[in-house]
C-alpha positions as CSV (number, residue, x, y, z in Angstrom):
1,M,-28.6,124.0,13.4
2,R,-28.6,127.2,15.3
3,F,-29.0,127.8,19.0
4,F,-30.6,130.9,20.4
5,A,-30.8,131.8,24.0
6,G,-34.1,133.2,25.1
7,H,-34.2,136.6,26.7
8,L,-37.3,135.8,28.8
9,S,-38.2,133.0,31.1
10,R,-40.9,130.6,30.0
11,R,-43.8,129.5,32.2
12,E,-46.3,126.8,31.5
13,I,-49.7,126.8,33.2
14,D,-52.7,124.4,33.2
15,D,-56.3,125.1,32.6
16,E,-56.8,126.4,36.1
17,Q,-53.9,128.9,35.8
18,R,-51.6,126.9,38.0
19,L,-47.9,126.9,37.2
20,T,-46.8,123.5,35.9
21,R,-43.3,124.2,34.7
22,Y,-40.9,127.2,34.8
23,I,-38.0,127.4,32.5
24,E,-35.3,130.1,33.0
25,K,-34.3,131.6,29.7
26,P,-34.6,128.5,27.5
27,V,-32.3,127.8,24.6
28,H,-34.1,127.2,21.3
29,S,-32.6,125.3,18.4
30,Y,-33.8,125.0,14.9
31,Y,-32.5,124.8,11.3
32,V,-32.1,128.2,9.6
33,S,-31.9,129.2,5.9
34,T,-28.6,130.8,5.1
35,G,-30.1,132.3,2.0
36,V,-28.3,130.1,-0.6
37,N,-30.8,128.6,-3.0
38,A,-30.5,126.8,-6.3
39,F,-33.4,126.0,-8.7
40,R,-33.9,124.1,-11.9
41,A,-34.7,126.4,-14.8
42,D,-38.2,124.9,-15.2
43,I,-39.2,126.2,-11.7
44,V,-39.9,129.5,-13.4
45,R,-43.3,128.1,-14.4
46,Y,-44.4,128.6,-10.8
47,V,-43.9,132.3,-11.0
48,K,-46.4,134.5,-12.8
49,P,-45.1,137.3,-15.0
50,H,-44.4,140.4,-13.0
51,E,-45.3,138.6,-9.8
52,H,-43.5,139.5,-6.6
53,L,-42.7,136.2,-5.0
54,D,-40.3,135.9,-2.1
55,V,-38.3,132.7,-1.5
56,P,-40.4,131.3,1.4
57,H,-43.6,131.6,-0.6
58,L,-41.9,130.1,-3.7
59,M,-40.7,127.1,-1.6
60,Q,-44.2,126.6,-0.2
61,R,-45.7,126.8,-3.7
62,L,-43.2,124.2,-5.0
63,M,-44.1,121.8,-2.1
64,D,-47.9,122.5,-2.6
65,N,-47.4,121.4,-6.2
66,G,-45.6,118.2,-5.4
67,E,-42.1,119.4,-6.2
68,R,-39.3,118.0,-4.1
69,V,-37.5,120.7,-2.2
70,Q,-34.1,119.3,-1.2
71,C,-32.2,120.8,1.7
72,Y,-28.5,120.5,2.6
73,Q,-27.4,120.7,6.1
74,S,-24.0,122.2,7.0
75,D,-22.1,122.9,10.2
76,H,-19.9,125.5,8.5
77,F,-19.4,128.9,10.2
78,W,-22.2,131.3,9.2
79,L,-23.5,134.7,10.4
80,D,-26.6,136.6,9.6
81,I,-25.6,140.0,8.4
82,G,-29.1,141.5,7.8
83,R,-28.7,144.2,10.4
84,P,-25.9,146.8,10.6
85,S,-24.8,145.6,14.0
86,D,-24.6,142.0,12.6
87,Y,-22.6,143.2,9.6
88,E,-20.2,145.1,11.9
89,K,-19.7,142.0,14.1
90,A,-19.0,139.9,10.9
91,I,-16.3,142.3,9.8
92,E,-14.7,142.1,13.3
93,I,-14.8,138.3,13.2
94,F,-13.4,138.2,9.7
95,Q,-10.5,140.4,10.7
96,E,-9.8,138.1,13.7
97,R,-10.0,134.9,11.6
98,R,-9.0,136.1,8.2
99,A,-6.4,133.4,7.6
100,E,-8.8,130.7,8.6
101,F,-11.5,131.9,6.3
102,L,-9.2,132.5,3.3
103,G,-7.2,129.4,3.8
104,I,-3.9,131.2,4.0
105,T,-1.2,131.6,6.5
106,P,-0.8,135.0,8.2
107,C,2.4,135.9,6.4
108,E,0.6,135.7,3.0
109,Y,-1.6,138.8,3.6
């Protein structure tokens, strides 16, 4: 589960355009994919030769065809490193917490 603070306030209005609720920079939470996927070998039958098929579309295709798509939830430390600034932050955090991540004491490295 990941939590993300909103950058904008949220307002809710009724059919007559009257404010019914105002939420200052709400925090959103939802499950995210960390990009680790494992498939049985026979799943290849759902991919046509030379077809570009990204993982979200493959997952949907599997579900649409009655395949069971199992998820594993983890509370382990995880960072998205898809943008250069995210990657730089990950390097910084790794340097700060190197021993914790590698399971070694500081004198070992």
